[in-house]
A tleap script that builds the chain and sets N, CA, C and O, in Angstrom:
source leaprc.protein.ff14SB
mol = sequence {
  NMET SER VAL SER LEU GLU GLN ASP GLY ALA
  VAL VAL ALA ARG GLY VAL THR ASP ALA ASP
  GLY ARG ILE ALA GLU LEU ALA ALA SER LEU
  ALA PRO GLY ARG TYR ARG LEU VAL PHE GLU
  LEU ASP GLY ARG PHE PHE ARG ARG VAL ALA
  LEU ASP VAL GLU ILE GLY THR ASP SER LYS
  TYR HIE VAL PRO LEU LEU ALA THR PRO PHE
  SER VAL THR SER TYR ARG GLY CSER
}
set mol.1.N position { 114.191 59.419 245.813 }
set mol.1.CA position { 115.242 59.374 244.832 }
set mol.1.C position { 114.696 59.994 243.547 }
set mol.1.O position { 113.547 59.765 243.170 }
set mol.2.N position { 115.517 60.759 242.905 }
set mol.2.CA position { 115.163 61.377 241.644 }
set mol.2.C position { 115.539 60.436 240.504 }
set mol.2.O position { 116.624 59.855 240.492 }
set mol.3.N position { 114.614 60.295 239.539 }
set mol.3.CA position { 114.836 59.429 238.391 }
set mol.3.C position { 114.476 60.212 237.136 }
set mol.3.O position { 113.447 60.886 237.086 }
set mol.4.N position { 115.323 60.118 236.135 }
set mol.4.CA position { 114.991 60.748 234.857 }
set mol.4.C position { 115.063 59.702 233.755 }
set mol.4.O position { 115.774 58.702 233.859 }
set mol.5.N position { 114.313 59.961 232.709 }
set mol.5.CA position { 114.285 59.106 231.531 }
set mol.5.C position { 114.783 59.947 230.370 }
set mol.5.O position { 114.235 61.013 230.089 }
set mol.6.N position { 115.820 59.470 229.696 }
set mol.6.CA position { 116.437 60.231 228.613 }
set mol.6.C position { 116.352 59.442 227.309 }
set mol.6.O position { 116.328 58.212 227.303 }
set mol.7.N position { 116.309 60.183 226.214 }
set mol.7.CA position { 116.429 59.587 224.895 }
set mol.7.C position { 117.309 60.501 224.059 }
set mol.7.O position { 117.044 61.696 223.932 }
set mol.8.N position { 118.358 59.920 223.493 }
set mol.8.CA position { 119.322 60.681 222.683 }
set mol.8.C position { 119.885 61.877 223.447 }
set mol.8.O position { 120.092 62.943 222.866 }
set mol.9.N position { 120.134 61.705 224.749 }
set mol.9.CA position { 120.736 62.749 225.567 }
set mol.9.C position { 119.778 63.801 226.083 }
set mol.9.O position { 120.188 64.683 226.838 }
set mol.10.N position { 118.513 63.733 225.699 }
set mol.10.CA position { 117.523 64.707 226.153 }
set mol.10.C position { 116.607 64.064 227.191 }
set mol.10.O position { 116.184 62.921 227.020 }
set mol.11.N position { 116.303 64.782 228.255 }
set mol.11.CA position { 115.394 64.282 229.286 }
set mol.11.C position { 113.968 64.352 228.746 }
set mol.11.O position { 113.500 65.415 228.338 }
set mol.12.N position { 113.277 63.197 228.748 }
set mol.12.CA position { 111.893 63.156 228.277 }
set mol.12.C position { 110.905 63.041 229.426 }
set mol.12.O position { 109.713 63.286 229.242 }
set mol.13.N position { 111.389 62.667 230.626 }
set mol.13.CA position { 110.524 62.578 231.805 }
set mol.13.C position { 111.387 62.577 233.056 }
set mol.13.O position { 112.541 62.148 233.040 }
set mol.14.N position { 110.799 63.069 234.143 }
set mol.14.CA position { 111.444 63.055 235.459 }
set mol.14.C position { 110.419 62.644 236.495 }
set mol.14.O position { 109.218 62.855 236.324 }
set mol.15.N position { 110.911 62.055 237.574 }
set mol.15.CA position { 110.029 61.694 238.667 }
set mol.15.C position { 110.823 61.522 239.947 }
set mol.15.O position { 112.052 61.448 239.934 }
set mol.16.N position { 110.092 61.461 241.057 }
set mol.16.CA position { 110.696 61.237 242.370 }
set mol.16.C position { 109.954 60.071 243.002 }
set mol.16.O position { 108.724 60.021 242.977 }
set mol.17.N position { 110.698 59.143 243.562 }
set mol.17.CA position { 110.071 57.969 244.169 }
set mol.17.C position { 109.247 58.364 245.382 }
set mol.17.O position { 109.560 59.329 246.080 }
set mol.18.N position { 108.175 57.592 245.623 }
set mol.18.CA position { 107.321 57.845 246.780 }
set mol.18.C position { 107.869 57.108 248.004 }
set mol.18.O position { 108.985 56.590 247.970 }
set mol.19.N position { 107.096 57.063 249.066 }
set mol.19.CA position { 107.540 56.422 250.310 }
set mol.19.C position { 107.817 54.936 250.135 }
set mol.19.O position { 108.594 54.355 250.893 }
set mol.20.N position { 107.179 54.311 249.130 }
set mol.20.CA position { 107.415 52.892 248.841 }
set mol.20.C position { 108.556 52.689 247.858 }
set mol.20.O position { 108.851 51.556 247.476 }
set mol.21.N position { 109.202 53.778 247.443 }
set mol.21.CA position { 110.305 53.674 246.503 }
set mol.21.C position { 109.858 53.497 245.059 }
set mol.21.O position { 110.614 52.989 244.232 }
set mol.22.N position { 108.627 53.916 244.750 }
set mol.22.CA position { 108.083 53.730 243.407 }
set mol.22.C position { 107.704 55.061 242.767 }
set mol.22.O position { 107.468 56.060 243.447 }
set mol.23.N position { 107.654 55.042 241.457 }
set mol.23.CA position { 107.081 56.145 240.694 }
set mol.23.C position { 105.916 55.532 239.934 }
set mol.23.O position { 106.112 54.635 239.115 }
set mol.24.N position { 104.709 56.007 240.197 }
set mol.24.CA position { 103.518 55.392 239.607 }
set mol.24.C position { 103.594 55.369 238.084 }
set mol.24.O position { 103.297 54.350 237.461 }
set mol.25.N position { 103.985 56.475 237.491 }
set mol.25.CA position { 104.116 56.526 236.041 }
set mol.25.C position { 105.178 57.559 235.692 }
set mol.25.O position { 105.024 58.749 235.965 }
set mol.26.N position { 106.248 57.084 235.089 }
set mol.26.CA position { 107.338 57.999 234.745 }
set mol.26.C position { 107.074 58.677 233.412 }
set mol.26.O position { 107.352 59.866 233.254 }
set mol.27.N position { 106.550 57.944 232.467 }
set mol.27.CA position { 106.276 58.535 231.155 }
set mol.27.C position { 105.189 57.723 230.469 }
set mol.27.O position { 105.253 56.495 230.410 }
set mol.28.N position { 104.208 58.414 229.961 }
set mol.28.CA position { 103.102 57.741 229.269 }
set mol.28.C position { 103.336 57.766 227.764 }
set mol.28.O position { 103.950 58.691 227.231 }
set mol.29.N position { 102.849 56.759 227.107 }
set mol.29.CA position { 102.858 56.695 225.634 }
set mol.29.C position { 104.247 56.856 225.024 }
set mol.29.O position { 104.438 57.643 224.097 }
set mol.30.N position { 105.191 56.123 225.537 }
set mol.30.CA position { 106.528 56.187 224.959 }
set mol.30.C position { 106.579 55.445 223.636 }
set mol.30.O position { 105.984 54.377 223.493 }
set mol.31.N position { 107.272 55.995 222.696 }
set mol.31.CA position { 107.503 55.302 221.429 }
set mol.31.C position { 108.552 54.223 221.663 }
set mol.31.O position { 109.461 54.421 222.469 }
set mol.32.N position { 108.450 53.098 220.987 }
set mol.32.CA position { 109.497 52.088 221.110 }
set mol.32.C position { 110.857 52.693 220.757 }
set mol.32.O position { 110.962 53.536 219.866 }
set mol.33.N position { 111.878 52.255 221.459 }
set mol.33.CA position { 113.212 52.747 221.179 }
set mol.33.C position { 114.135 52.568 222.367 }
set mol.33.O position { 113.784 51.926 223.356 }
set mol.34.N position { 115.317 53.145 222.253 }
set mol.34.CA position { 116.328 53.058 223.320 }
set mol.34.C position { 116.220 54.283 224.217 }
set mol.34.O position { 116.093 55.417 223.757 }
set mol.35.N position { 116.275 54.007 225.509 }
set mol.35.CA position { 116.174 55.058 226.520 }
set mol.35.C position { 117.239 54.821 227.582 }
set mol.35.O position { 117.820 53.738 227.665 }
set mol.36.N position { 117.482 55.821 228.374 }
set mol.36.CA position { 118.388 55.705 229.521 }
set mol.36.C position { 117.628 56.125 230.764 }
set mol.36.O position { 117.095 57.232 230.834 }
set mol.37.N position { 117.580 55.232 231.747 }
set mol.37.CA position { 117.035 55.543 233.071 }
set mol.37.C position { 118.193 55.997 233.944 }
set mol.37.O position { 119.195 55.292 234.062 }
set mol.38.N position { 118.065 57.155 234.551 }
set mol.38.CA position { 119.140 57.684 235.395 }
set mol.38.C position { 118.605 57.850 236.808 }
set mol.38.O position { 117.666 58.611 237.043 }
set mol.39.N position { 119.207 57.136 237.741 }
set mol.39.CA position { 118.838 57.174 239.149 }
set mol.39.C position { 119.868 58.018 239.897 }
set mol.39.O position { 121.062 57.720 239.859 }
set mol.40.N position { 119.415 59.055 240.567 }
set mol.40.CA position { 120.297 59.893 241.381 }
set mol.40.C position { 120.220 59.371 242.816 }
set mol.40.O position { 119.181 59.483 243.466 }
set mol.41.N position { 121.310 58.808 243.300 }
set mol.41.CA position { 121.343 58.193 244.633 }
set mol.41.C position { 121.941 59.145 245.647 }
set mol.41.O position { 122.705 60.047 245.304 }
set mol.42.N position { 121.583 58.930 246.900 }
set mol.42.CA position { 122.149 59.735 247.983 }
set mol.42.C position { 123.297 59.017 248.687 }
set mol.42.O position { 123.737 59.438 249.757 }
set mol.43.N position { 123.772 57.950 248.091 }
set mol.43.CA position { 124.827 57.161 248.718 }
set mol.43.C position { 126.166 57.858 248.704 }
set mol.43.O position { 126.379 58.808 247.950 }
set mol.44.N position { 127.070 57.382 249.545 }
set mol.44.CA position { 128.404 57.988 249.607 }
set mol.44.C position { 129.306 57.495 248.490 }
set mol.44.O position { 130.193 58.228 248.052 }
set mol.45.N position { 129.104 56.275 248.019 }
set mol.45.CA position { 129.945 55.738 246.950 }
set mol.45.C position { 129.217 55.781 245.607 }
set mol.45.O position { 129.706 56.383 244.651 }
set mol.46.N position { 128.048 55.140 245.537 }
set mol.46.CA position { 127.248 55.168 244.315 }
set mol.46.C position { 126.424 56.450 244.308 }
set mol.46.O position { 125.511 56.604 245.119 }
set mol.47.N position { 126.732 57.353 243.416 }
set mol.47.CA position { 126.044 58.649 243.353 }
set mol.47.C position { 124.984 58.675 242.260 }
set mol.47.O position { 123.943 59.317 242.405 }
set mol.48.N position { 125.259 57.973 241.170 }
set mol.48.CA position { 124.341 57.944 240.031 }
set mol.48.C position { 124.462 56.586 239.353 }
set mol.48.O position { 125.560 56.055 239.183 }
set mol.49.N position { 123.319 56.038 238.972 }
set mol.49.CA position { 123.296 54.780 238.227 }
set mol.49.C position { 122.473 55.021 236.969 }
set mol.49.O position { 121.355 55.529 237.043 }
set mol.50.N position { 123.020 54.659 235.821 }
set mol.50.CA position { 122.316 54.815 234.550 }
set mol.50.C position { 122.157 53.449 233.899 }
set mol.50.O position { 123.103 52.665 233.830 }
set mol.51.N position { 120.951 53.177 233.424 }
set mol.51.CA position { 120.651 51.917 232.748 }
set mol.51.C position { 120.145 52.239 231.350 }
set mol.51.O position { 119.207 53.020 231.191 }
set mol.52.N position { 120.755 51.645 230.346 }
set mol.52.CA position { 120.279 51.791 228.978 }
set mol.52.C position { 119.292 50.661 228.726 }
set mol.52.O position { 119.623 49.487 228.892 }
set mol.53.N position { 118.076 51.024 228.325 }
set mol.53.CA position { 117.007 50.036 228.142 }
set mol.53.C position { 116.395 50.175 226.751 }
set mol.53.O position { 116.417 51.242 226.137 }
set mol.54.N position { 115.855 49.069 226.284 }
set mol.54.CA position { 115.147 49.037 225.002 }
set mol.54.C position { 113.670 48.860 225.309 }
set mol.54.O position { 113.264 47.835 225.856 }
set mol.55.N position { 112.870 49.852 224.959 }
set mol.55.CA position { 111.437 49.817 225.217 }
set mol.55.C position { 110.737 49.356 223.949 }
set mol.55.O position { 110.946 49.902 222.865 }
set mol.56.N position { 109.899 48.337 224.112 }
set mol.56.CA position { 109.144 47.822 222.977 }
set mol.56.C position { 107.703 48.272 223.042 }
set mol.56.O position { 107.411 49.415 223.392 }
set mol.57.N position { 106.811 47.369 222.706 }
set mol.57.CA position { 105.394 47.718 222.678 }
set mol.57.C position { 104.662 47.324 223.959 }
set mol.57.O position { 103.450 47.521 224.055 }
set mol.58.N position { 105.369 46.772 224.945 }
set mol.58.CA position { 104.736 46.437 226.226 }
set mol.58.C position { 104.183 47.711 226.851 }
set mol.58.O position { 104.737 48.796 226.672 }
set mol.59.N position { 103.090 47.569 227.582 }
set mol.59.CA position { 102.445 48.757 228.128 }
set mol.59.C position { 103.051 49.227 229.445 }
set mol.59.O position { 102.954 50.409 229.775 }
set mol.60.N position { 103.669 48.334 230.197 }
set mol.60.CA position { 104.235 48.722 231.496 }
set mol.60.C position { 105.595 48.095 231.687 }
set mol.60.O position { 105.866 46.989 231.218 }
set mol.61.N position { 106.452 48.832 232.394 }
set mol.61.CA position { 107.768 48.321 232.743 }
set mol.61.C position { 107.978 48.540 234.226 }
set mol.61.O position { 107.593 49.570 234.779 }
set mol.62.N position { 108.589 47.564 234.857 }
set mol.62.CA position { 108.921 47.625 236.279 }
set mol.62.C position { 110.425 47.381 236.356 }
set mol.62.O position { 110.888 46.275 236.078 }
set mol.63.N position { 111.186 48.402 236.730 }
set mol.63.CA position { 112.652 48.294 236.755 }
set mol.63.C position { 113.133 48.650 238.160 }
set mol.63.O position { 113.464 49.804 238.429 }
set mol.64.N position { 113.174 47.660 239.059 }
set mol.64.CA position { 113.660 47.921 240.405 }
set mol.64.C position { 115.168 48.184 240.409 }
set mol.64.O position { 115.920 47.592 239.635 }
set mol.65.N position { 115.579 49.064 241.279 }
set mol.65.CA position { 117.002 49.313 241.524 }
set mol.65.C position { 117.232 49.092 243.009 }
set mol.65.O position { 116.642 49.775 243.847 }
set mol.66.N position { 118.079 48.149 243.325 }
set mol.66.CA position { 118.406 47.848 244.716 }
set mol.66.C position { 119.821 48.330 244.967 }
set mol.66.O position { 120.762 47.852 244.333 }
set mol.67.N position { 119.981 49.268 245.882 }
set mol.67.CA position { 121.299 49.852 246.138 }
set mol.67.C position { 121.631 49.766 247.618 }
set mol.67.O position { 120.809 50.094 248.474 }
set mol.68.N position { 122.841 49.323 247.907 }
set mol.68.CA position { 123.383 49.320 249.267 }
set mol.68.C position { 124.707 50.065 249.198 }
set mol.68.O position { 125.147 50.424 248.106 }
set mol.69.N position { 125.346 50.305 250.321 }
set mol.69.CA position { 126.659 50.950 250.259 }
set mol.69.C position { 127.708 50.109 249.516 }
set mol.69.O position { 128.776 50.619 249.179 }
set mol.70.N position { 127.409 48.812 249.255 }
set mol.70.CA position { 128.397 47.915 248.675 }
set mol.70.C position { 128.038 47.360 247.300 }
set mol.70.O position { 128.885 46.759 246.640 }
set mol.71.N position { 126.791 47.553 246.857 }
set mol.71.CA position { 126.398 46.972 245.573 }
set mol.71.C position { 125.180 47.675 244.992 }
set mol.71.O position { 124.448 48.384 245.683 }
set mol.72.N position { 124.994 47.454 243.702 }
set mol.72.CA position { 123.814 47.935 242.987 }
set mol.72.C position { 123.333 46.799 242.101 }
set mol.72.O position { 124.132 46.169 241.408 }
set mol.73.N position { 122.027 46.531 242.120 }
set mol.73.CA position { 121.431 45.478 241.311 }
set mol.73.C position { 120.136 46.003 240.707 }
set mol.73.O position { 119.399 46.764 241.334 }
set mol.74.N position { 119.879 45.582 239.482 }
set mol.74.CA position { 118.618 45.912 238.841 }
set mol.74.C position { 118.177 44.735 237.994 }
set mol.74.O position { 118.981 43.882 237.619 }
set mol.75.N position { 116.883 44.701 237.698 }
set mol.75.CA position { 116.332 43.662 236.830 }
set mol.75.C position { 115.032 44.186 236.249 }
set mol.75.O position { 114.493 45.186 236.723 }
set mol.76.N position { 114.535 43.526 235.242 }
set mol.76.CA position { 113.237 43.885 234.698 }
set mol.76.C position { 112.192 43.018 235.379 }
set mol.76.O position { 112.156 41.802 235.192 }
set mol.77.N position { 111.357 43.650 236.159 }
set mol.77.CA position { 110.302 42.930 236.862 }
set mol.77.C position { 109.026 42.895 236.045 }
set mol.77.O position { 108.960 43.422 234.934 }
set mol.78.N position { 108.022 42.266 236.616 }
set mol.78.CA position { 106.739 42.214 235.904 }
set mol.78.C position { 105.662 42.867 236.717 }
set mol.78.O position { 104.511 42.922 236.286 }
savepdb mol mol.pdb
quit
């Protein structure tokens, strides 16, 4: 799955998930602020999911996206 990270409408990072569905590091040294994570899905109904997130001073973020043909769920993991 292709994932991009945007700030103020501009793409600041892109990545593709590995076989485990993860991206080891999408963007290093991000400044605190508001960002949008955009997930490009291959599903027939859900084609794209965008999450607006607030990044603080934490060093790592884990944002799982669980998608089925009938639902989409996300949360901030640790």
